[in-house]
N, C-alpha and C positions, 0 to 999 in steps of 0.2 A: 249636477255634478260636472267639473271643470275638467276642459277635453285633453285626454291625453294626449302626449305631443315627446317626438323621437329627435334630436339632432345629430348629424354626423358632421363632422370638421375633414376635411380634405386637405393637408399643407404638400403645397407642388412647389418645385422650384420657382416656377413662375408666377401663381397664385394660389391664395388660399379662398378656399371653397368651403361655404357652409350651407345647410339644408335642411331644413324645420318642418316637419311634418306629422301632420296626424295620422290617428291610428285608423285604418278602413272602416267601412259599416261591416266588413265579412273579411277572411282571407282571402276571398277570389275577387277582390275590389281593389283598384289600384289606394292608394293609399292619396291623402289631401295636402299638397306640397303648400304650405302657411307662408312660407317664407324663402327665399333666399339670396346669401350676401359673398360676391367676393371682392381680392383686395389683392393689391399686388403683395407677392411675398419678397420680403427683404431677409438678410440673414440666411440665405439657400444657398446651397450648393451641390449640383447633381442628386436634391431630393434628401441628404442630408444639412443638419445645421451647423452652420459656423458664428451663430449671433441669437445665443436664446432670447436677449432681450429685444430684440430689433421680429424676430419671430411673435413676440406674444405681442409684440403693438400692433400687428398685421393680422393675428389671432381675431384681436378686438376688434379692430377694425371690418373685418368681415364678418362677425356675430355681431357688433351693431348693426349693421344694414341688414342681415337676418331678422332680428328682433322688429328693426321699425316695421318691415315689412309683414311680419308673422303678428306684428303687436302685442307680443308677452317676451318676459325676462326670461333667459335660459342661464339651469344652474349646472346643470351637467350632461355629458354630450358623451359620442362612439368617438374614435378619433382613428385613421389611417395613418399607417407607415408606410413607407418606401424607398425609394433611392439606391445607392450601388451599396449601404450597409446589406441588405436585406438579402438572405442568402437560403439554401436549404442543404439537412445533412441527414442521412437515411441510418436508420438504427432498429437493433432489434431487441427483445426483449422476452423473456421467457418466465414462467410460472409453473409449480408442480401444483396441482391437485386433488391429494390425497386428503388437504385436511377437511375439503368442502365436501368430503365422501364423493372426488372422483365431478362433481359436478360443474358447469363455468358459472360462474355466480359472476355480477355486477363489478363487483369489488376488485376479484381476481380478475379482468378483463384490464380494468385501471389499473395495479399494481404491473402488470402485462408493460403495461403501454410507461410507466413511469422506472421499470428498470430499462428498458429501452434509454430514456432519458438518459440514464446513467451511466451506462456503458458509452454512449457519446458525448462525457465529460471531457475529453484530450482534446476532442472538437466545438465543443464551448466557451473555451479561454475568450474571457472577455464580449460573449456574446449572451443573449439572453433568450428564451423559445417563446415565439409567442402564440404559436400554435404546435401543435401533436397531435399528427392526423397518421390514424391506423388505415395501413394501405392491404394488409393479407396477415388469416390470422389461421395458424396450423393448427390442427387436435391429432396430436400421436403422429406429427407425421404427416396425416392428411388436410390438405387444403379445405378449408370450411367458407363457405359458397354464403354469405351474409355473416351476421353475428354470431356467434358461437354459444350466445345465452343458453343456460340448460341442459345443453351436451354435457356428454360425459368420457370421460378418458381422464389419462394420467401426466398430462403434460401441455401445456398451453403457449405456442411462440407466435407473436406478432410482429410484422413487421411496419415499421413507425417511419411514415416523413414528418423529421422534425421543422415549422419553420423559423428561420432564426433572424436575427439581427445585432446590429453592437448594439452593446449595452450601455453604453456613453449615449449614442444616440436616443434611443428609448426615453433615459432619464430625461434628456436635454429637451425632446416632444412632453414631455408629461408639464416639465419645469415650464414650458414654453406656453402651453393650454391654460395650466394653474393661472397662472400669470393675470392670465385675462379676464382671471376671476370665472373658472368654467371645472368643474371637478370629472374627473377623466372617468368614467365606467367601465370601458374596455378599448383595447387597441385589437388592430385588426388590419393585417398584409395588408397592403392597398390593391395588388391584383384578387385576390381573394374578394376583398370589396366590391370589386367591378364587377364580377363573374356572377357574383350573386343577382345582379337584376340584368346583365346582357347578355347569358347564355340559360338557354332550357333546356330540362332533365333529358329532350330526344340528344339534346347537343353533347350534353354533358356525358352520356350513357354510350353513344355513338364513338364517340372521342374525338375532342376539340383542342385547338389552343384560341385562347384568347391572346392578345397582345397590344398594351399599351401603350400606344406615342406620346410619350410627354415632352417636357421643352427639350432638358437635358438628359432624359433618361428611356429606356424601351424595358417594360416587364412584360412577362409572360408566365403566363399560367394554363397549366395544361392537364386536362382532364380526359379519363378513358372511366369506361363503367360507374360512371356517375359520382368518381374519387378523385381529388386532387392530386396528381401524381407527380409536380415538379413546376417548385417557381425559378422564375433567372430573373436577375435585371440585369442590362446592360445599360456603360453610359455613355450612352448617344442618344438625341431626340430629335424632334423636330428645329428648334436651334440649329443644330448644325445646317440642318440645309440653308436657313436664314442665311448664318453667317456666310457659306459656299457662294451664296445666289451675292452678297455683299460684295467680299473680294473678287467673285471673278467680275463681275460687270460692274462694280466700282463702284455703287449705289451703296446710298444710305441705309441703314438698317429697315427703317419704318416702309420705306420704298422696296428694300426684298423682302420684309415681312406681307406687306400687300403681293406683289409680283408670286410668293409659293400660294400664296392662298387664290391663286387665277386671276387678280386685277389686271386690267391691260393699261400698260403706263406708257406712257410716251418715250421719244428719244428711239436711239438703235438699234437696241438689243430685240433679238425676236421671241416672238413667242416662244418656240419651236427649241428654242439654245439652253431656254430656263427650264420647258419640259423635261432635256435631257438629262441638264445636270440636277432636276431632281429625282429623275428616274436613279441615275448612278447610284444617287445617293441612299436611295431607299433600296435597290439591291445587296449594297454594305448593310441595311440595318434587316433586309430579312433573311440573307447569307448567313446573319449569328444565329437566327432562330431556328435557322432551319440545320447549324452543324448543332445544334442543343438537340433541337427533336433525335439527330443520328445517336447523340450520346447515352439517350436515354428508351433508342430504339425504335422512336416513334416515328421516323422518316417514312410520309407518302401512305402510311397509316391510321391517317386521321379521317375518319367517314363526314363528320362535320366539318372539315377542314379549319380554314384560320379566323376569327373575329377578329376586326380589327375596332379600337378604343381611343378614345382621348383627342388632346386640342389637333395631332395628326393625323387624325382619319378623317381631317375635313380635307384634305390633300387629294385630287383629284385623281392623280394613278396610283394611291397608295394600294387598292385593292387589287388593280390589275397586276402590279410588281409581286406582290407578294404571289396570286395568283400560279403567275410562271415561277418565279424562285421556288417554290414550294413544293409546287406541281401539285395542291392542294385546291379546293373548294374557297371561296374567301370570297369575304362581304363585310359593309362594315357596318358596327353592332348598330342597337336601337334599342334603348330602356323597353325595356319589357315592364307588365302591373301600371301603369303609369298613365294617368288622362291625357285625353288629347288634349286638354284645353294648357297643360299643363309648361309652364314657358325654360323648362332646363331641358336641355340635351345630352347626345351622349359621352359631354366632356363632365358632366357632372354626375354619371354614373358611382364613382369613388363615395361621395360623400352622401348621394341616395341610399347605394346597398347598405351605407351603416345604420341608417334609417330600418330598412330593411331588416337588418339583424336585430338589431332592438326590438323590434319589431319580435321578430319569429321566438326568440326566449321571451318575453313576456308572454304568450299567447300559450308558449308551450310550458308553463310553469317551472320554469327555472330544469324542468326532465328532460329535455335532451341534450346532448352533451354539442359543443362547437363543430365537431365533426360533423354529425348527423345534421345539425343542420345543415351545414355549406355542404354535404354531400347533395341533399334532395332540393335545395335553390329556396325557388318559392312552393313548390309541389311541396316540400318539408313543411312548410306551414300549415300548408291544408291538413297533413297526417296529424299534427301535432295540436293542432283544433278539434279534430275529430277524436282524437285522444280523451279530449277534456269531458267530451259529452256522455252523457249517461249511457 
């Protein structure tokens, strides 16, 4: 029997990354990375597409390298979407239960979520909903802890987090990937995909914010009580730090990039001045994160703190600056459930997270919704697997 494989494509502003992984021996085991490939992004700006054909070429190049390493051909994949066009909308929906005899069914729960989407229609002009995540259910005015399935009442209400993106960007992403000869099996918001493999269930239950510092964007996803409650993307990133170093110290961009990564350069520029400049830019970034936490009433209220991932997480002072600004525990992420011999690091979290998502849905027999898979992370896979056992 041919080995089952899963492919994730992360289309970033500076790089396209592809991961091809094989199913693990068991849900508790790491997936085997068969191959990975990267290519410079062309036709992207702040995470959105400005030239579909150029992006298609970049995807084809990265895919070819991953296929060569894995020694297989890929026909379908999961794709991550991000950029400044990603946003959230909150809405509520309700249904009466008399038709079902007052018993909450799966169909009624889904209808309530669909009603929430309908009520948000005025906020969704030119936007597509890529995830609809139930935040809280109420039955006859009383909050339900967990899922209300099987409970009895007269009216079910659900509060929903709708993660949305610009429809044009969504369509351009699909066109670019399919022009590379790859069928898109599913689309996931980049912060969600990264959280799938960088955050533990304990962190998500206690309350945590994952900050992905990309080249031109800073994306965050906030979890509380094992549920994603907010997604936000800011139009700043690690490239802003590089450019600031280049302008301030009048050095070429390649040298500025090396300086940002801690390389000792010749010349008259003291390392402490570069560190001071980087800290100032990082403070600006994490001040944005802190302000967002304030708007959702989570400022200084996330016991698991902030976890930093993405290319910008390699900046040595990032964790310390985040700790100072947010006044929360801070750490740089590592990818969980990954073989020690793997060559990929946290900068591949999005692409690898897509593979884990694909595997999660496969072993659950499509019986678990995306929100259930998201809420439990890798732990949900174990539950899904066990649910298939006699």
